[in-house]
KOLSE-286724 format. One record per residue (C-alpha): residue in three letters; y, z, x. Coordinates in steps of 0.001 Angstrom, whole numbers, plus 500000, padded with zeros to 6 digits. Each point is the difference from the previous one (the first is absolute). Layout:
ALAYZX/...
***
This chain:
MET843011585261812567/LYS496454499226501057/PRO497125501658498098/ASP497854502565501764/ALA496568499347501499/LEU497618502538501446/LEU497676498794502784/PHE497009502149500959/ILE498986499431503648/GLY497451502649501037/ASN500912500174503687/LEU502824498219501828/ARG498428500995503323/GLU496605498394499393/ARG500328496734501864/GLY498189496887498946/GLY499909497321497319/GLY500246502493497181/LEU503350501265501246/ALA501216496406500398/VAL499318499504496313/GLY501931503186499091/LEU503016499095502121/TRP500291496419498797/THR499569501261496452/ALA503007502260500588/GLN501921497043501404/ALA499194497929496913/LEU500865502730497475/ALA503306500705501692/GLU501173496548499004/ARG500055501101496364/TYR499707503797499871/ARG501171503270501532/VAL496816500996501767/THR498647503489500563/ILE496999500106502360/VAL497651502951499665/SER498001500580503199/TRP498275502941501740/ALA502361500321503005/PRO503304498526501135/ALA499971497017502280/ASP502367498016502213/LEU500851497021497775/ALA501736498182502820/MET496805500229502079/LEU497929498820497054/ASP502349497078499466/ALA499572499014503647/THR496228500173499653/TYR499519498260496660/GLY503016497731499755/THR501671501700496985/ARG503648501029499725/LEU499728503301498163/ALA502071502256502268/LYS503270498363499045/LEU499459500020496250/SER502424502182498012/ASN497782499969496865/LEU496907501524501672/GLU499034503655500033/VAL496912501654501539/ILE498581503231498535/HIS497141501765501745/ALA497867503091499701/PRO501711503335500810/ALA500075500925503657/TRP498069503241499400/LEU497142498095498395/ARG499838497481502836/ARG499958502858502529/LEU497120501627498124/PHE497950496787500240/ARG500689499738503740/LEU498196503327500392/SER496861498690498278/ALA496969498826501999/GLY499466496780497983/ARG502310497186498824/LEU499469500778496328/VAL501366496609498992/LEU498827500252496370/LEU501581503382499472/LYS503269498810501508/SER499950496957497721/MET499413502111496912/LEU502723502499500852/LEU502438497126500597/MET498914498439496713/ARG500899503288498301/ILE503458499944501621/ALA500473496398498865/GLN498953500898496458/ARG502848502529499778/LEU502467497422501331/VAL498924497486497392/ARG500467502591497262/HIS503461501000501192/ARG501399496589501038/GLU498218497678497538/PRO500230496928502226/ALA500016496578498464/VAL496951498993502013/ILE497369501747502103/VAL498040498372502793/SER497295501411502253/THR498593498341503149/SER497521502805500550/ASN496943498892497992/GLU499174501662496705/THR502999502093498898/ASP500518502196496947/LEU503613500933499370/LYS499476500569496245/ARG501698496730499129/PRO498838496385500297/LEU500980498547503350/LEU499357497110502368/GLN497365501048502552/TYR498918498062503098/ILE496352500544500978/HIS498935499636503652/PHE496679501587499043/PRO499135502023496873/TRP499307503125501990/LEU500479502567497218/TYR497104498650497993/TRP497121502439499657/PRO497063500042500519/ARG500801498549503353/PRO498734496389500149/ASP497574498881502637/THR502608497616501408/ASP501974502893501352/LEU497315502695500139/ARG499465502355502970/TRP497231502574500410/TYR502291503007499430/HIS501151498729496609/HIS496720501284498546/SER500702503648500841/LEU500753502548497256/LEU503051501120501944/VAL501498496478499922/LEU499255499745496291/ALA501740503303499312/TYR502931499021502188/ARG500537496689498145/LYS499791501740496602/LEU502536502618501082/CYS502346497330501263/ARG499944498152496709/ILE500833503229498146/ILE502908500727502399/GLY501378496460499626/ASN499604500025496218/TYR498188496752500579/ASP498384498084497107/PRO498130496733500654/GLU500651498927496379/ARG503744499922500659/VAL499297497988503139/ARG498306497406497846/GLN503278499559498089/ASN501833498891503182/THR500793496404500902/THR497860499390503063/LEU500382497793503030/ALA497352499676502748/ASN500324498862503562/SER497044497568499742/HIS497618498445497499/TRP497331502238501467/THR501973503217499269/ALA500910498679496536/SER496315499461499227/LEU499218503562501065/TYR502791501385497798/ARG498727497934497063/GLN496437501151500586/TRP500768503702500319/TYR502946500450497544/GLY499241497211497549/GLN503556498687500284/GLU501444496788501388/ALA502041499922503225/ASP502123497069501129/THR499768499038503679/LEU503227500112502031/HIS499430499655503760/PRO502054502261502269/PRO502761498290501943/ALA499398498990503596/VAL503382499978501624/ILE500263498513503484/PRO502861498530502079/ASP500841496354499349/GLY498573497326502214/ALA496381499991501095/MET499253499098503615/ASP498796496478500657/TRP496189499843500154/ALA499908498387503448/ALA502133502794501481/ARG497664502735498689/LYS497514501902502086/GLN496303499346499730/ALA499694503499498575/VAL498798502026497048/VAL502134502720498378/CYS498668502984498066/LEU502703501700497884/GLY499826503335498168/ARG499765503715500445/ILE497522501304502572/SER497261501492497807/ARG496297499603499569/GLU500060498055496782/LYS502081497287501755/ARG497116499507502422/GLN501934499011503118/LEU496860500630502065/ASP498216497252498059/VAL502917497629500669/ILE499693500629503738/GLU496344499119499757/ILE500646496772498098/VAL502498498831502608/ARG497657501054502814/ARG497312497725498479/LEU502489497120499745/ARG500913500448503669/ALA496293499944500834/ARG499923496514498430/GLY502581498901502477/HIS503227500471498016/GLY502596501801502098/LEU501566502017497192/GLU502115503076500338/LEU500090502736497322/TYR503167501831499008/ILE499382503120497934/CYS503328501010498340/GLY500354503004497756/PHE500994503597499720/SER497581502729501072/GLN498616502054497150/ASP496569500987501235/ARG500243501267503608/ASP496243500318500505/TYR499466496422498895/LEU502901498832502150/GLN498318501595503037/GLN496849498061499185/ILE501979496797499870/GLN501686500743503281/GLU496699500760501661/LYS498403496789498758/ALA503065498004501017/ALA499752501417503529/ARG496305499004500162/VAL500297496400498793/GLY503106499002501985/SER503713499495500033/TRP499882497287497295/VAL500222502804497428/LYS503616501119499724/LEU501102502957497909/HIS503537500148498478/LEU500413503257498156/ASP502765501465497856/LEU502422497171500600/PRO503084499227497942/ARG499055497536497295/ALA502074497110501435/GLU498323500347503402/MET496570500169498439/LEU500644496862497952/THR501298498169503077/ILE496727500768501860/ALA497926498942497022/GLY501955496790499521/GLU499191498919503542/CYS496273499905499185/ARG498056497165498393/TYR497317502005498240/GLY499548503329498248/ILE496978502077498954/HIS500036502583497208/ALA496736501926499859/MET500459502664497305/VAL497273500021497310/ASP501227500243496385/GLU503658499909501038/HIS502097500649496859/PHE502464497243500923/GLY500753499617503718/ILE503705499376500446/VAL499492499141503683/VAL497909496995498951/ALA502958498669497961/GLU502288500710502950/MET497762497986502292/LEU500216497041497592/GLN503782500180500002/LEU500017500188503799/GLY497899496879500224/VAL496955501865501273/LEU496536498969498722/PRO498461503169498579/PHE496197500392499928/VAL499216502685497382/HIS496980501989498883/GLU498766498421496756/SER500182503264497986/GLY502852501538498053/GLY503445498731499296/ALA500848498540503405/ALA497575497107499462/ALA502127498782497078/ILE503056499678502256/VAL498514497193502040/GLU497997498305497236/ASP497818497958502311/LYS496367500702500916/ARG500646498562503473/LEU502114503072500729/LEU497514502540498566/TRP497164501802501753/ASP497468502710499177/ASN498606500946503467/GLU500915499583503614/GLU497860496885500458/THR501714498197497130/ALA503420501126501254/VAL499290498487503383/GLU498879496737498417/ARG503113499825497758/VAL502456500438502917/ALA497964497755502307/ALA500148497184497454/CYS503781499961500445/LEU499833500269503790/GLU497504497161500220/GLY501147497699497165/PRO503620498639499990/ASP499623498419496528/HIS498614503232498580/LEU502889501959501571/ALA502632497643498616/SER498528500238496486/LEU500036503790500056/ARG503551500108501289/ARG501202497850497110/HIS498168502253497557/CYS501489503206501463/GLU503532498536499900/GLN499593499465496293/ARG498554503498499371/ALA502859501658501861/GLN502477498940497303/ALA498524502456497448/TYR501131503153501848/SER503774499793500207/HIS502105503086499277/ARG502181498110497510/HIS497035499060497873/PHE498861503626500001/MET503472501341499098/ASP500518497528497183/SER496624500897498522/ILE500674503785500172/LEU503325499468498197/THR498374497880497324/TYR497422502659499240/ALA502667502773500127/ARG502196498154497473/GLN497033499518497698/LEU499130503703500197/GLU503649500959499423/THR500138497882496926/GLU496783501401498607/THR501076503592500731/SER503375499548498292/LYS498251498964496775/PHE498499503472499643/SER502858502131501347/
***
């Protein structure tokens, strides 16, 4: 009989790279363990499999436990999202499960996690650290009300940062690992999230002279800036189209994008809330990509572009820059971004060199490499835990 593993995934309905990590972690653990996922609300595993490429719905050794229905209904009545409070309440639920079930190994893909026993935690960004670092600071984080709220949440979750420091820690990028080391004084190994795409990239000659922008529609992703970069490239005589592909999260910002797209012309094309396979098909037909978020924690879409054979031009900050590992693909303002893309459009040798570089970088983000790494760390933790049980 397989040993038990408990996997803490904060929210199975929160789409993005973080959920991809959680689902592929579950897929990996299921090869060796009976897996219990703890998450806030139930989710359609078959739909998630279709979106992220996993095969969880058909597993017989996988169970999902979520917060009680009455508690979830109570939160739906609240005016705010209260993400931290949800996370701490779910952590409390998971702590009880750990005490009763005593799993052989515990894994969390929801940043810092305290389940009162050493575990393997995957950090997308160390968001529970306090005082809030400038890297992720907003004006409202200074208010006394927010300070009191965070303190109350820690009490409710029985959360102790000292126990977090005892966890084995993985980070999605070297940038995130350095932040964790700086703030917690502990080392974190880097394990890049998997970028899973269909086999077979389209031939370069058959691709459109187009730029793709992937990711959720929200202000920090800066799709308006991407439109402006492509507009300036077109003003230089390059007949590029722009495909903005993502799921709508900020409706006000989406309206601004739609209004700007209508003003500049039909070369801006919006593809919203598409099935993953369709979105990747559209992206794979493009030659270039632009990712504009500042201080992106990782940027799974950049890795996906690499695997699709798209040349991604990335803001030089945060973890996304480490994915491409070439200054010729990095930019810090619109003018530099225009020059970086134009160098490919106007220089065949430059373009060929970057394509070779990106083909090599794409190999680091396979799902098998990610799964094997997760299992290696889980086995090590299981061995260490068994010594003291």
